N, C-alpha and C positions, 0 to 999 in steps of 0.2 A: 458618820456611819457609811459603810460601803453598800452600794447597790449596783445591780448589773443592768447595763443597757445593751440593746441588740443593734448591731451595726451590720447593714446588708448592702452589698454592691456586687455587680457582676464581676467575676474574676476568673482565674484559671480553674479548670476542673480538678478533681481529686486525682492527681497523677499517681499516687500510691495504689489506689484502687485500679486504675487503668493498667499499671505495671503488673499487678497480680493477674489480671485478665489476659494480658499478652503472654505472660509466662505459661499459663495453663493452655492457651491456644497453641503455642509452639510445642509444648509437651504433648498435647493431643495429636498434633500432626505427626510427630515422631513415633508415638506409640501406636497410632492407627496404622501407619505404614508397617511398623515392625510386627504387629500382631496379625495383620491381614495379608501380608505379602505372599505367604504360602498358599492360602485359600484363593487369592486373586489370580495367582499364576495357574493354579489347577483349574479354576472354573472359567476365567476370562482370557487366559493366556497372556496376561499383563499384570505383573506384580505391583504396578502403581495404580491399579484401578480404583481401589477404595481411597487411597491417598489423594488422587486427582479429584474425585468427587467431593471429598471433604474440603479440599483447598478451594474448590469453586464455591461451596457454601460459606466458607470463611470470608472470601472476598465479597460475596453478595451480602452477607451479614454485616460486614464492616461498612459497606456502602449505605445500607439501610440504617444502621446504628448511627453513622455519622450524620445522615440527614435528620434524624430525630434529635440528635445532639444540637444541631445548628438552629432549629426552630425553637421558639419559646415553649417550655413544657406546659404552660397554661393554655396554649392553643389546642392541646389535646382534649380539653373539655368539649369543644365543639365536634370533635371526631369520635368521642367515646361511644355514643349511641349507634351511629352507623357502623362502626367497627365491631361493636358487640353483636348487632343484628347479622352482619356478614358472617361472623364466627358461628352463630347459631344456625344459619342457613347451611353452612358447610358441614356442620355436625349432623344435620338432618339429611343432607344430600348423600353423605357417606353411607347412611343406613339403607338407602334405596338401591335396588338392583340395577346399577348403571355399568356400562362397559369399563369405567375408570375406577370402580371400587375394587379394592384388593383386600383379601383376608390373609393375615399372617398369624400363624400359631393360634388359630381360633378366634382372633380378634379382627373384626372388620373395621379397621380404623385408618386405612391408607387410601389415598388416591394414587393411581399409577397412570401417568400420561405418557404414551409412547412418543418418541421423537423420530423424525425422518432418518433414514440410514446415512444420509449425507451430513448429519449433524455431528460435529466433532466431539469426541470423548464420551458423552452421555448417550445412552440408547433410550432412556426414559427418565421422567421426573417423578419421584415418589415424594408425596407430601402427606403429613399427618395433621389434620385440622385441629386435633385436640391440643397440640403445642401452641398454635396460634390463639386458641381460645383462652389459654392461661394469661397471655399478655392482654387480650381484650377484656378479660374479667378484672384484672388489676386496674386498668384505666377506667373501666365503667364503674366499678365499686368506689374508687376514689372520687370520681365525679358525683355519683349518686348520693353516697353517704354524707359527704361533706356539704353538698348542696342542700340536701333534705334537712340536715341538722341546722344549717344557717337560716333556711327559710322559716323553720318552725321555732327558731331560737331555743333549741333543746341542747342539753349538755351531752346527750348520747344520740347516735343515729337511730332512725326507726329500724325495728327488727326486720321488717319485710324488705328493706333496702339491701339487706345482706342475704336473707334466706331465699328470696325468689330467684335472683340472678345466679347465685352459687348453686342452688338446687337444680336449676334448669340445665346449666352446663354440665355439672357432675352427673345428672341423670342421663343425659344424652350420651355421655362417654361410657357410662355403665352399660347402656344398651349396645354399645360397640363391643362389650365384653373386655374392656380395658380397665381393670380395677386399679392398676398401678397409677395410671394418669388421673383417674377419678379421685383417688385418695389425695393426690397432690393438689388437684383443683379445689377440693373441699378444704384442705389445710390452708391454701392460699387465701380463700375467701374468709376463713376464720381469722387469719392473721390481719387482713385488711380491716375486718370488723373490730378487732382488738385495738389496732392502732388508730382507728377513727374514734377512740375513746368510748367504746361500748361499756356499759355497766357490767359488773361481775355477774349479776343475775341474767343479763342477756347472753353473756358468754357461756354460762352454765346451761341455759336452755339450748343454745346452739350446739354445744358439745353433746348434749343429750339426744337431740333430734338427729344429728348426723351420725353419732355413734351407734344408736339403736338402729336407725334406718340403714346405715352402711353395713352393719353386721348382718342384719336380716337379708339384705340383697347378696352379700358375700357368701352366706351359707347356701345360697341357691346356685352358686357357681362351682362347677366341678374343678375348674382350674385353681380357684382359691383354696378349696378343700385339699386338693393334692399338694399345693405348695405349703399349706399350713401343716399338714401331716408330715411333709418332708422336713419342715422347720423343727417340729417337735421331736421327730425321730430320723435324723439325717442319715443314719447308717442302716436303716431298715431295708432299703432297696438300692444298694450301691450301683447297680447296673441299669436301673430304671429311673424312677422319679428323683432319687437322690444323687444321680450321677453328676449333674452339673455342680451341685453344692459341694460334693466330695472333691471334685477336680479343682474347684476354686480354692479349697482349703489346702490341697496339695501344692497348688501353684504358689500361693502366698507363703507357705511354710518353706518351700524349697529355695526361697531367696535369701534366707538368713539375714544377717545384719547389713551386708553391703550389696547383696544381689549377685547374680551370675554374670552380669555384664550386658551392655546394650546389644541387642540382636541375638543373644544366646539363649533365649527362651526355648524350652522344649515343649511346653504346653500349647504353644501356638500351632503345633503340627496336628491339628484336628482333635485334640483332646477335649477342648471346651467349645461347644457350639456357639457361633457368632461371638467369638471372644472380643472382637473389636467394638462391641456395643456395651451391653450391661455388665460384662465381666472384665473390662479393660483394666480396672484397678488391680486385678490379680496379676496381670502381666507386669504392671509397674512394680508390684511387690516382688515378683520373681527376678526381674532384671535389675532393679535398683535397691532391693532389700528393705529392711525395716527403716533405715534412715531416709531412703528415698520416699517411701510412703508417708513417713512422719512429716517430711517437708511438704508434700502435697496437702496433707490434712491441715498443716499450719497455714498454708497459703489460703485455703478455703476459709479457715477460721478468721484470718486477717481480713478477707474480703467481706465476710459477714459483719465483722466489727466496723469496718469503714462504711459499709452500706447503712447500718443503723445510725452511725454517727452523722452521715449525710442527712438521714431522715430527721434526726433530732434537731439539726441546725437549719432545716428547711424554713424559708421565710413565711410559708403559709400552710394551712391544713392540707390542701390538695397535694402539694409537693411532699409533705410528710407521709401521708398515706401511700402515695405513689411510690416513693423511695423505699418505704418499709415493706410494701407488698412485693416489690421486685426482689429485695434482699431476702425476705422470708421464702420466696420461691426458690432462690438459689440454695438457701440453707436447708430447706425441707427436702429437696431432691437429693442434695449431697448426703444428708443423714440417712435417707432411705437406702441409697446404693451402698454407702460405706458400711452401714449396719448389716446389710445383707451379705456383704463380702466376708465379714468376720463372724457371721452366724448369730448376730444379735437380733436380726429381723428376717422375716421370710423374703425370698426373692420377689420383686414386683415388676421387673422388666423396664424400669425407668433408667435413663442414661445419666452418667456422671457429667455434670455441666461443664461445657467448654472442652472436654477431653474425649468423651466417647464419640464413636462414629454415628452420625445421624444428622442429616441436613435440616429437617424440620425443627428439631430441638435446638440445634446450634443457631439457626437463623432467628428464632423467636427470642432466645436468650441474648443474642447480640443486639437486637432491637431494644430489648429491655435495658441493657447496659447503656445504650445511647441515651435513653430517657433518664436513667439514674445519674449519669455524668452531666446531663443537662441541669438537673436539680442541683448538683454539686457546685455548678457555676454561680448559683444564687444563694448559697448558704450564708448564714449570718454568723458573726463573731460575737462572743459574749466577753465584754471587758468590764472590769470593776472600775467604778468612779466614785468620787466623794460627792 
């Protein structure tokens, strides 16, 4: 009879996963420059302004991710609680009337720290603590749920080990009026809970609580109601609330099969507000066409597959929940932005992972990738034996 044994030893990381990340980072730098050069030249007198900022965050993210890759991922258990407390304190601090708090489009979710005039390239550092809280939540939930279940010898993690941390983080982000990030955080928490072997009854109650609670809070938000109305009736106000959605559709459609060519986008000339952030996929569609966007979607699908494969072969429960949580984060955020681009979901304001302009999101994701690659170094092989 054949049976399977698990063989585990430290080895090289998942180079296929890393290759996909590198491809998206390089594509992101290219498209960030291409989509923002006109706006950067007009506002800052330097067409490389956004590209330079993005490149700085890429370098910092690679350094941070490499550091987390080199240390054993199990050591994160000892840092989980302090890191989670730090993220909560930052989320609370951003809500207070401090000189460093910044409101963008009705959402008070940014820190803006000015730098001296003598500082090269950057004039200020903008940081969004909700992005850091996503990583902190994944690490803390993996530590808490696996540890609680082991201590009590339960087959499923305690419900409160998921509900309290996830509800706390998502609630604070909702107070910032950032419903897009709050929905991603709630979904990340649910994903970690699911991969920690929660029962179907627990999952049902979690979906019920967050679904009803989230809808009740969303209905109190004028921004959400406006976006939902635009989603249902995208052509009802083409010069107002529906303007961005309409322009995104025009941008994607004008690319055809092969695109208009690199650097030849017309929509980047002020037709889409902040095109280098949440609408950057539209520029990819315009310049690279249907085949270019299909390649990008395929790369993301490949990354999600490799990420869950790493989670499946993790040598322990902590690594499995950690890897699955990071992969779910990438998958959920990608689905939200791509769904919004093609009109299947309302706009949420989240960024396309590794591609869109945004230092906080990029930094947090690269730190998460370092952890995921760390887990991949310890994955086990399943080999049949007699």
